[in-house]
DSSP file (Angstrom, degrees, kcal/mol; ACC not computed):
  #  RESIDUE AA STRUCTURE BP1 BP2  ACC     N-H-->O    O-->H-N    N-H-->O    O-->H-N    TCO  KAPPA ALPHA  PHI   PSI    X-CA   Y-CA   Z-CA
    1    1 A M              0   0    0      0, 0.0     0, 0.0     0, 0.0     0, 0.0   0.000 360.0 360.0 360.0 130.9   27.5   -4.0   -3.5
    2    2 A L        -     0   0    0      1,-0.0     0, 0.0     2,-0.0     0, 0.0   0.802 360.0-136.8 -82.4 -24.5   24.4   -6.2   -3.5
    3    3 A G        +     0   0    0      1,-0.1    -1,-0.0     0, 0.0     0, 0.0   0.831  44.3 168.0  75.1  30.5   26.2   -9.4   -2.5
    4    4 A G        -     0   0    0      1,-0.1     2,-0.5     0, 0.0    -1,-0.1  -0.156  34.1-119.8 -76.5 170.5   24.3  -11.4   -5.0
    5    5 A N        -     0   0    0      2,-0.0     2,-0.1     0, 0.0    -1,-0.1  -0.942  25.4-118.8-114.3 132.1   24.8  -14.9   -6.2
    6    6 A A        +     0   0    0     -2,-0.5     2,-0.3     0, 0.0     0, 0.0  -0.381  39.6 164.0 -67.7 142.2   25.5  -15.7   -9.8
    7    7 A F        -     0   0    0     -2,-0.1     2,-0.2     2,-0.0    -2,-0.0  -0.985  36.5 -99.2-154.4 158.1   23.1  -17.9  -11.7
    8    8 A L        -     0   0    0     -2,-0.3     2,-0.4     1,-0.0     0, 0.0  -0.566  24.9-164.3 -83.7 144.9   22.4  -18.9  -15.3
    9    9 A V        -     0   0    0     -2,-0.2     5,-0.1     8,-0.0    -2,-0.0  -0.999  28.0-117.1-125.9 126.8   19.6  -17.4  -17.2
   10   10 A R    >>  -     0   0    0     -2,-0.4     3,-1.8     1,-0.1     4,-0.7  -0.327  24.9-120.5 -62.9 142.6   18.5  -19.2  -20.4
   11   11 A K  G >4 S+     0   0    0      1,-0.3     3,-0.9     2,-0.2     4,-0.4   0.843 114.1  56.1 -54.8 -37.3   19.0  -17.0  -23.5
   12   12 A K  G 34 S+     0   0    0      1,-0.2     4,-0.3     2,-0.1    -1,-0.3   0.747 110.3  47.4 -68.2 -24.0   15.3  -17.1  -24.4
   13   13 A D  G <> S+     0   0    0     -3,-1.8     4,-2.7     1,-0.1    -1,-0.2   0.433  81.8  96.7 -99.3   2.2   14.5  -15.7  -20.8
   14   14 A K  H <X S+     0   0    0     -3,-0.9     4,-3.0    -4,-0.7     5,-0.2   0.923  84.9  46.7 -58.3 -46.6   17.0  -12.9  -20.7
   15   15 A A  H  > S+     0   0    0     -4,-0.4     4,-2.7     2,-0.2    -1,-0.2   0.932 115.0  48.0 -60.7 -43.7   14.5  -10.1  -21.8
   16   16 A L  H  > S+     0   0    0     -4,-0.3     4,-2.8     2,-0.2    -2,-0.2   0.932 111.7  49.6 -62.5 -46.1   12.0  -11.5  -19.2
   17   17 A Y  H  X S+     0   0    0     -4,-2.7     4,-2.2     1,-0.2    -2,-0.2   0.931 111.7  48.4 -54.7 -47.3   14.6  -11.6  -16.5
   18   18 A H  H  X S+     0   0    0     -4,-3.0     4,-2.1    -5,-0.2    -2,-0.2   0.906 109.5  52.9 -68.5 -38.5   15.6   -8.0  -17.4
   19   19 A A  H  X S+     0   0    0     -4,-2.7     4,-2.3     2,-0.2    -1,-0.2   0.947 107.7  53.1 -56.1 -47.3   11.9   -6.9  -17.3
   20   20 A W  H  X S+     0   0    0     -4,-2.8     4,-1.3     1,-0.2    -2,-0.2   0.919 109.1  47.4 -54.8 -47.9   11.7   -8.5  -13.8
   21   21 A G  H  X S+     0   0    0     -4,-2.2     4,-1.3     1,-0.2    -1,-0.2   0.847 107.1  56.5 -61.2 -36.0   14.6   -6.5  -12.6
   22   22 A T  H  <>S+     0   0    0     -4,-2.1     5,-2.6     1,-0.2     6,-0.5   0.884 104.8  52.6 -66.3 -38.9   13.1   -3.3  -14.1
   23   23 A F  H  <5S+     0   0    0     -4,-2.3    -1,-0.2     1,-0.2    -2,-0.2   0.863 110.4  51.0 -57.8 -33.4   10.0   -3.9  -12.0
   24   24 A L  H  <5S+     0   0    0     -4,-1.3    -2,-0.2    -5,-0.2    -1,-0.2   0.716 127.5   7.7 -85.8 -20.4   12.2   -4.2   -8.9
   25   25 A S  T  X5S+     0   0    0     -4,-1.3     4,-2.4    -3,-0.3     5,-0.2   0.601 129.2  30.7-125.1 -80.8   14.2   -1.1   -9.2
   26   26 A P  H  >5S+     0   0    0      0, 0.0     4,-2.4     0, 0.0    -3,-0.2   0.917 126.2  42.9 -54.3 -48.1   13.5    1.6  -11.8
   27   27 A L  H  ><S+     0   0    0     -5,-2.6     4,-2.4     1,-0.2    -4,-0.2   0.810 109.7  57.1 -69.8 -31.2    9.8    1.0  -11.9
   28   28 A L  H  > S+     0   0    0     -6,-0.5     4,-2.1     2,-0.2    -1,-0.2   0.907 109.4  46.6 -58.2 -44.5    9.7    0.7   -8.1
   29   29 A L  H  X S+     0   0    0     -4,-2.4     4,-2.7     2,-0.2     5,-0.2   0.915 108.7  54.4 -64.2 -44.8   11.2    4.2   -8.0
   30   30 A A  H  X S+     0   0    0     -4,-2.4     4,-2.2    -5,-0.2    -2,-0.2   0.940 108.7  50.1 -56.3 -47.8    8.7    5.4  -10.6
   31   31 A H  H  X S+     0   0    0     -4,-2.4     4,-2.3     1,-0.2    -2,-0.2   0.917 111.2  48.4 -53.7 -48.6    5.9    4.1   -8.3
   32   32 A L  H  X S+     0   0    0     -4,-2.1     4,-2.0     1,-0.2    -1,-0.2   0.861 110.9  50.0 -64.3 -37.5    7.4    5.9   -5.3
   33   33 A V  H  X S+     0   0    0     -4,-2.7     4,-1.7     2,-0.2    -1,-0.2   0.845 109.5  51.5 -69.8 -33.1    7.7    9.1   -7.3
   34   34 A T  H  X S+     0   0    0     -4,-2.2     4,-1.7    -5,-0.2    -2,-0.2   0.914 108.9  50.7 -70.4 -40.0    4.1    8.8   -8.4
   35   35 A A  H  X S+     0   0    0     -4,-2.3     4,-2.0     1,-0.2    -2,-0.2   0.864 106.1  56.6 -60.8 -37.4    3.1    8.3   -4.7
   36   36 A E  H  X S+     0   0    0     -4,-2.0     4,-3.2     2,-0.2    -1,-0.2   0.904 103.9  53.7 -59.0 -43.7    5.1   11.5   -4.0
   37   37 A Q  H  X S+     0   0    0     -4,-1.7     4,-1.6     1,-0.2    -2,-0.2   0.900 108.7  47.8 -59.6 -42.5    3.0   13.4   -6.5
   38   38 A V  H  X S+     0   0    0     -4,-1.7     4,-0.7     2,-0.2    -1,-0.2   0.892 112.1  49.6 -69.0 -36.3   -0.2   12.3   -4.8
   39   39 A A  H ><>S+     0   0    0     -4,-2.0     3,-1.6     1,-0.2     5,-1.5   0.946 108.8  53.0 -64.5 -46.1    1.2   13.3   -1.4
   40   40 A R  H ><5S+     0   0    0     -4,-3.2     3,-1.5     1,-0.3    -1,-0.2   0.837 100.7  61.3 -58.0 -31.9    2.2   16.7   -2.8
   41   41 A A  H 3<5S+     0   0    0     -4,-1.6    -1,-0.3     1,-0.3    -2,-0.2   0.740  99.8  55.3 -66.9 -20.5   -1.3   17.2   -4.0
   42   42 A T  T <<5S-     0   0    0     -3,-1.6    -1,-0.3    -4,-0.7    -2,-0.2   0.472 128.9 -98.3 -87.7  -2.5   -2.5   16.9   -0.4
   43   43 A G  T < 5S+     0   0    0     -3,-1.5    -3,-0.2    -4,-0.3     2,-0.1   0.411  80.0 135.9 103.2   0.0   -0.1   19.8    0.6
   44   44 A M      < -     0   0    0     -5,-1.5    -1,-0.3    -8,-0.1     2,-0.1  -0.504  55.4-119.3 -78.1 148.9    2.8   17.6    1.9
   45   45 A T     >  -     0   0    0     -2,-0.1     4,-2.9     1,-0.1     5,-0.2  -0.486  24.5-112.2 -78.4 160.8    6.3   18.4    0.9
   46   46 A T  H  > S+     0   0    0      1,-0.2     4,-3.0     2,-0.2     5,-0.2   0.897 117.7  53.1 -58.6 -39.2    8.3   15.9   -1.0
   47   47 A K  H  > S+     0   0    0      2,-0.2     4,-2.0     1,-0.2    -1,-0.2   0.916 112.2  43.2 -68.8 -42.6   10.6   15.4    2.1
   48   48 A I  H  > S+     0   0    0      2,-0.2     4,-2.3     1,-0.2     5,-0.2   0.923 114.7  50.4 -64.3 -44.9    7.8   14.8    4.5
   49   49 A A  H  X S+     0   0    0     -4,-2.9     4,-3.3     1,-0.2    -2,-0.2   0.953 110.8  49.4 -58.2 -48.1    6.0   12.5    2.0
   50   50 A R  H  X S+     0   0    0     -4,-3.0     4,-2.5    -5,-0.2    -1,-0.2   0.914 111.0  49.3 -60.6 -43.8    9.3   10.5    1.4
   51   51 A N  H  X S+     0   0    0     -4,-2.0     4,-1.1    -5,-0.2    -1,-0.2   0.918 116.2  42.2 -63.8 -42.8    9.9   10.1    5.2
   52   52 A R  H  X S+     0   0    0     -4,-2.3     4,-1.6     1,-0.2     3,-0.2   0.911 114.4  51.8 -74.2 -41.1    6.3    8.9    5.8
   53   53 A M  H  X S+     0   0    0     -4,-3.3     4,-3.7    -5,-0.2     5,-0.2   0.900 104.8  56.8 -55.5 -45.9    6.3    6.7    2.7
   54   54 A L  H  X S+     0   0    0     -4,-2.5     4,-2.1     1,-0.2    -1,-0.2   0.829 104.6  50.4 -62.4 -35.2    9.5    5.0    3.7
   55   55 A R  H  X S+     0   0    0     -4,-1.1     4,-2.2    -3,-0.2    -1,-0.2   0.937 114.9  44.5 -65.9 -47.0    8.2    3.8    7.0
   56   56 A I  H  X S+     0   0    0     -4,-1.6     4,-2.5     1,-0.2    -2,-0.2   0.927 115.6  46.8 -63.6 -46.5    5.1    2.4    5.3
   57   57 A A  H  X S+     0   0    0     -4,-3.7     4,-2.1     2,-0.2    -1,-0.2   0.848 110.9  52.0 -67.4 -32.2    7.1    0.8    2.5
   58   58 A A  H  X S+     0   0    0     -4,-2.1     4,-2.5    -5,-0.2    -1,-0.2   0.919 112.0  45.9 -65.3 -46.2    9.7   -0.7    4.9
   59   59 A Q  H  X S+     0   0    0     -4,-2.2     4,-2.6     2,-0.2    -2,-0.2   0.897 112.0  51.4 -65.0 -38.9    7.0   -2.3    6.9
   60   60 A T  H  X S+     0   0    0     -4,-2.5     4,-2.4     2,-0.2    -2,-0.2   0.900 112.1  46.7 -62.6 -42.0    5.2   -3.6    3.8
   61   61 A L  H  X S+     0   0    0     -4,-2.1     4,-2.5     2,-0.2    -2,-0.2   0.874 112.2  50.9 -67.0 -38.4    8.4   -5.1    2.5
   62   62 A A  H  X S+     0   0    0     -4,-2.5     4,-2.1     2,-0.2    -2,-0.2   0.912 112.4  45.9 -64.4 -42.5    9.1   -6.6    6.0
   63   63 A N  H  X>S+     0   0    0     -4,-2.6     4,-3.5     2,-0.2     5,-0.7   0.903 111.6  52.1 -63.9 -42.3    5.6   -8.1    6.1
   64   64 A Y  H  X5S+     0   0    0     -4,-2.4     4,-2.1     3,-0.2    -2,-0.2   0.942 112.6  47.0 -54.6 -54.1    6.1   -9.4    2.4
   65   65 A A  H  <5S+     0   0    0     -4,-2.5    -1,-0.2     1,-0.2    -2,-0.2   0.859 121.0  35.4 -54.6 -44.9    9.4  -11.1    3.5
   66   66 A A  H  <5S+     0   0    0     -4,-2.1    -2,-0.2    -5,-0.1    -1,-0.2   0.826 135.2  16.5 -84.7 -34.9    7.9  -12.6    6.6
   67   67 A L  H  <5S-     0   0    0     -4,-3.5     4,-0.5    -5,-0.2    -3,-0.2   0.591  98.4-120.0-117.0 -16.5    4.4  -13.5    5.5
   68   68 A G     X< -     0   0    0     -4,-2.1     4,-0.8    -5,-0.7    -1,-0.2  -0.233  41.8 -66.1  90.7 170.1    4.2  -13.4    1.7
   69   69 A A  H >> S+     0   0    0      2,-0.2     4,-1.3     1,-0.2     3,-0.7   0.934 127.0  53.5 -61.8 -50.9    2.0  -11.3   -0.5
   70   70 A T  H 34 S+     0   0    0      1,-0.3     3,-0.5     2,-0.2    -1,-0.2   0.902 113.2  40.7 -57.2 -48.7   -1.3  -12.7    0.4
   71   71 A R  H 34 S+     0   0    0     -4,-0.5    -1,-0.3     1,-0.2    -2,-0.2   0.615 116.1  52.1 -79.4  -9.3   -1.0  -12.3    4.2
   72   72 A S  H << S+     0   0    0     -4,-0.8    -1,-0.2    -3,-0.7    -2,-0.2   0.597  81.9 112.3 -96.2 -13.8    0.6   -8.8    3.8
   73   73 A F     <  +     0   0    0     -4,-1.3     2,-0.3    -3,-0.5    -4,-0.0  -0.432  41.0 156.6 -70.1 128.9   -2.1   -7.4    1.5
   74   74 A S        +     0   0    0     -2,-0.2     3,-0.3     4,-0.0     4,-0.1  -0.886  18.7  65.2-142.5 169.2   -4.1   -4.6    3.2
   75   75 A G  S  > S-     0   0    0     -2,-0.3     4,-1.7     1,-0.2     3,-0.2  -0.527  95.5 -37.4 108.7-171.4   -6.3   -1.6    2.3
   76   76 A P  H  >>S+     0   0    0      0, 0.0     5,-3.0     0, 0.0     4,-0.6   0.756 128.4  57.2 -65.3 -27.7   -9.6   -1.0    0.5
   77   77 A L  H >45S+     0   0    0     -3,-0.3    39,-1.2     3,-0.2     3,-1.1   0.959 108.0  44.6 -68.7 -49.8   -9.1   -3.8   -2.0
   78   78 A V  H 345S+     0   0    0      1,-0.3    -1,-0.2    37,-0.2    38,-0.2   0.834 116.6  48.9 -63.8 -32.2   -8.6   -6.6    0.4
   79   79 A R  H 3<5S-     0   0    0     -4,-1.7    -1,-0.3    36,-0.1    -2,-0.2   0.623 110.5-126.9 -77.7 -12.8  -11.6   -5.2    2.4
   80   80 A G  T <<5 +     0   0    0     -3,-1.1     2,-1.8    -4,-0.6    -3,-0.2   0.802  49.1 161.8  69.9  28.8  -13.7   -5.0   -0.9
   81   81 A D     >< +     0   0    0     -5,-3.0     4,-1.9     1,-0.2     3,-0.2  -0.570   7.9 169.7 -86.4  78.9  -14.5   -1.3   -0.3
   82   82 A A  H  > S+     0   0    0     -2,-1.8     4,-2.8     1,-0.2    -1,-0.2   0.864  73.0  60.8 -55.0 -39.7  -15.5   -0.3   -3.8
   83   83 A E  H  > S+     0   0    0      1,-0.2     4,-2.0     2,-0.2    -1,-0.2   0.909 106.0  45.0 -57.8 -44.4  -16.8    3.0   -2.6
   84   84 A I  H  > S+     0   0    0     -3,-0.2     4,-2.7     2,-0.2    -1,-0.2   0.896 111.5  52.5 -66.2 -41.4  -13.4    4.0   -1.4
   85   85 A V  H  X S+     0   0    0     -4,-1.9     4,-2.3     1,-0.2    -2,-0.2   0.904 110.1  50.6 -60.2 -40.7  -11.7    2.8   -4.7
   86   86 A G  H  X S+     0   0    0     -4,-2.8     4,-1.8     2,-0.2    -2,-0.2   0.881 109.1  50.0 -65.2 -39.9  -14.3    4.9   -6.5
   87   87 A E  H  X S+     0   0    0     -4,-2.0     4,-2.5     2,-0.2     5,-0.3   0.922 109.8  51.9 -60.7 -47.7  -13.4    7.9   -4.4
   88   88 A H  H  X S+     0   0    0     -4,-2.7     4,-2.3     1,-0.2    -2,-0.2   0.932 109.7  48.3 -57.5 -47.8   -9.7    7.4   -5.0
   89   89 A L  H  < S+     0   0    0     -4,-2.3     4,-0.5     1,-0.2    -1,-0.2   0.892 109.7  54.3 -64.0 -35.0  -10.2    7.2   -8.8
   90   90 A Q  H >< S+     0   0    0     -4,-1.8     3,-1.3     1,-0.2     4,-0.2   0.964 113.2  39.2 -61.5 -52.4  -12.3   10.4   -8.6
   91   91 A V  H >< S+     0   0    0     -4,-2.5     3,-1.4     1,-0.3    -1,-0.2   0.823 107.3  64.7 -73.6 -25.9   -9.6   12.5   -6.9
   92   92 A L  G >< S+     0   0    0     -4,-2.3     3,-1.9    -5,-0.3     7,-0.5   0.574  75.5  87.9 -73.9  -5.5   -6.8   11.0   -8.9
   93   93 A K  G <  S+     0   0    0     -3,-1.3    -1,-0.3    -4,-0.5    -2,-0.1   0.831  82.3  62.0 -57.7 -27.0   -8.3   12.5  -12.1
   94   94 A K  G <  S+     0   0    0     -3,-1.4    -1,-0.3     1,-0.3    -2,-0.2   0.726 110.2  39.7 -66.7 -21.5   -6.1   15.5  -11.0
   95   95 A I  S X> S-     0   0    0     -3,-1.9     4,-1.9    -4,-0.1     3,-0.7  -0.749  74.8-178.4-131.4  78.8   -3.1   13.3  -11.4
   96   96 A P  H 3> S+     0   0    0      0, 0.0     4,-2.3     0, 0.0     5,-0.2   0.822  79.2  51.0 -55.7 -37.1   -3.8   11.2  -14.5
   97   97 A E  H 3> S+     0   0    0      1,-0.2     4,-2.1     2,-0.2     5,-0.1   0.862 111.0  50.0 -68.9 -33.0   -0.6    9.1  -14.5
   98   98 A A  H <> S+     0   0    0     -3,-0.7     4,-1.9     2,-0.2    -1,-0.2   0.829 109.5  51.5 -70.7 -31.0   -1.2    8.2  -10.9
   99   99 A R  H  X S+     0   0    0     -4,-1.9     4,-2.3    -7,-0.5    -2,-0.2   0.900 110.4  48.6 -69.2 -42.4   -4.8    7.2  -11.7
  100  100 A E  H  X S+     0   0    0     -4,-2.3     4,-2.6     1,-0.2     5,-0.2   0.931 112.9  47.6 -63.4 -43.7   -3.6    4.9  -14.6
  101  101 A A  H  X S+     0   0    0     -4,-2.1     4,-2.6     1,-0.2     5,-0.3   0.902 110.7  52.0 -66.4 -37.9   -1.0    3.3  -12.3
  102  102 A Y  H  X S+     0   0    0     -4,-1.9     4,-2.2     2,-0.2    -1,-0.2   0.911 112.1  45.6 -62.0 -45.3   -3.7    2.8   -9.5
  103  103 A I  H  X S+     0   0    0     -4,-2.3     4,-2.2     2,-0.2    -2,-0.2   0.916 113.8  49.1 -70.8 -41.3   -6.0    1.1  -12.0
  104  104 A A  H  X S+     0   0    0     -4,-2.6     4,-1.9     1,-0.2    -2,-0.2   0.943 115.7  42.5 -60.9 -50.5   -3.2   -1.1  -13.4
  105  105 A L  H  X S+     0   0    0     -4,-2.6     4,-2.4     1,-0.2    -1,-0.2   0.860 112.6  53.7 -69.0 -33.9   -2.0   -2.2  -10.0
  106  106 A A  H  X S+     0   0    0     -4,-2.2     4,-2.3    -5,-0.3    -1,-0.2   0.909 108.5  50.4 -65.9 -39.9   -5.6   -2.7   -8.7
  107  107 A R  H  X S+     0   0    0     -4,-2.2     4,-1.5     2,-0.2    -2,-0.2   0.899 108.0  52.1 -66.3 -39.2   -6.3   -4.9  -11.6
  108  108 A S  H  X S+     0   0    0     -4,-1.9     4,-2.0     1,-0.2    -2,-0.2   0.904 109.1  50.9 -60.0 -41.9   -3.1   -6.9  -10.9
  109  109 A A  H  X S+     0   0    0     -4,-2.4     4,-2.8     1,-0.2    -2,-0.2   0.901 105.3  56.2 -62.9 -39.9   -4.4   -7.3   -7.3
  110  110 A L  H  < S+     0   0    0     -4,-2.3    -1,-0.2     1,-0.2    -2,-0.2   0.833 113.7  40.9 -59.2 -33.1   -7.7   -8.5   -8.5
  111  111 A R  H  < S+     0   0    0     -4,-1.5    -1,-0.2    -3,-0.2    -2,-0.2   0.838 131.2  19.9 -80.3 -33.6   -5.9  -11.3  -10.4
  112  112 A H  H  < S+     0   0    0     -4,-2.0    -3,-0.2    -5,-0.1    -2,-0.2   0.511 111.7  58.2-121.4  -7.6   -3.3  -12.3   -7.9
  113  113 A L  S  < S-     0   0    0     -4,-2.8     2,-1.0    -5,-0.2   -43,-0.1  -0.822  89.3 -87.5-129.8 164.5   -4.3  -11.2   -4.4
  114  114 A P        +     0   0    0      0, 0.0     2,-0.5     0, 0.0    -4,-0.1  -0.582  53.6 170.2 -77.4 105.3   -7.2  -11.8   -2.0
  115  115 A V    >   -     0   0    0     -2,-1.0     3,-0.5    -5,-0.2   -37,-0.2  -0.946  23.8-143.3-120.6 132.5   -9.8   -9.1   -2.9
  116  116 A R  T 3  S+     0   0    0    -39,-1.2   -36,-0.2    -2,-0.5     5,-0.1  -0.595  84.4  20.3 -86.6 155.2  -13.4   -9.0   -1.6
  117  117 A N  T 3> S+     0   0    0     -2,-0.2     4,-2.6     3,-0.1     5,-0.3   0.863  74.7 170.6  57.8  40.3  -16.2   -7.8   -3.8
  118  118 A R  H <> S+     0   0    0     -3,-0.5     4,-3.3     1,-0.2     5,-0.2   0.903  72.1  49.4 -47.7 -52.2  -14.1   -8.5   -7.0
  119  119 A E  H  > S+     0   0    0      1,-0.2     4,-2.0     2,-0.2    -1,-0.2   0.905 111.7  47.6 -61.0 -43.2  -17.0   -8.0   -9.4
  120  120 A K  H  > S+     0   0    0      2,-0.2     4,-1.9     1,-0.2    -1,-0.2   0.923 115.1  46.8 -61.0 -45.3  -18.1   -4.6   -7.8
  121  121 A I  H  X S+     0   0    0     -4,-2.6     4,-2.8     2,-0.2    -2,-0.2   0.912 108.8  53.9 -63.9 -43.9  -14.4   -3.4   -7.8
  122  122 A E  H  X S+     0   0    0     -4,-3.3     4,-1.5    -5,-0.3    -1,-0.2   0.880 108.4  50.7 -60.4 -38.4  -13.9   -4.5  -11.4
  123  123 A R  H  X S+     0   0    0     -4,-2.0     4,-1.4    -5,-0.2    -1,-0.2   0.908 109.9  50.4 -65.6 -39.7  -17.0   -2.4  -12.3
  124  124 A V  H >< S+     0   0    0     -4,-1.9     3,-0.7     1,-0.2    -2,-0.2   0.955 111.0  47.9 -57.8 -51.5  -15.6    0.6  -10.5
  125  125 A L  H 3< S+     0   0    0     -4,-2.8    -1,-0.2     1,-0.2    -2,-0.2   0.783 108.4  57.0 -65.9 -25.3  -12.2    0.2  -12.3
  126  126 A E  H 3< S+     0   0    0     -4,-1.5    -1,-0.2    -5,-0.2    -2,-0.2   0.794  83.1 103.2 -72.9 -31.8  -14.1   -0.1  -15.7
  127  127 A R    <<  -     0   0    0     -4,-1.4    -3,-0.0    -3,-0.7    -4,-0.0  -0.262  60.3-154.9 -61.3 137.9  -15.9    3.2  -15.4
  128  128 A K              0   0    0      1,-0.2    -1,-0.1     0, 0.0    -3,-0.1  -0.209 360.0 360.0-104.8  40.1  -14.4    5.9  -17.5
  129  129 A I              0   0    0      0, 0.0    -1,-0.2     0, 0.0    -2,-0.1   0.467 360.0 360.0 -80.4 360.0  -15.7    8.8  -15.2
């Protein structure tokens, strides 16, 4: 049981509300499964990948809850490290769906989160190499 609170959703917003929920559960799981695929490509077993991922994901969610998205954001995008982003895209060619997800989420980060070297990273994401 989630222990949620009931509230009204306007009829015109029901599909949008449902899409929001889909991002939070089934698509979150799809994201985690995609991350498992990337981990398996490094030689990790699914079990080891899952254990390591859960620690990172739990800390990320705790940071998000305590600090919000902007102050919890980390990694090559916030640092503006376009070279690393390019390297990621290159190796992810082996896992096309993971590469597509990476690009889509990186573009979302460019729009909504503090990213350094935006223009350079945008150019890296635009390349079809």
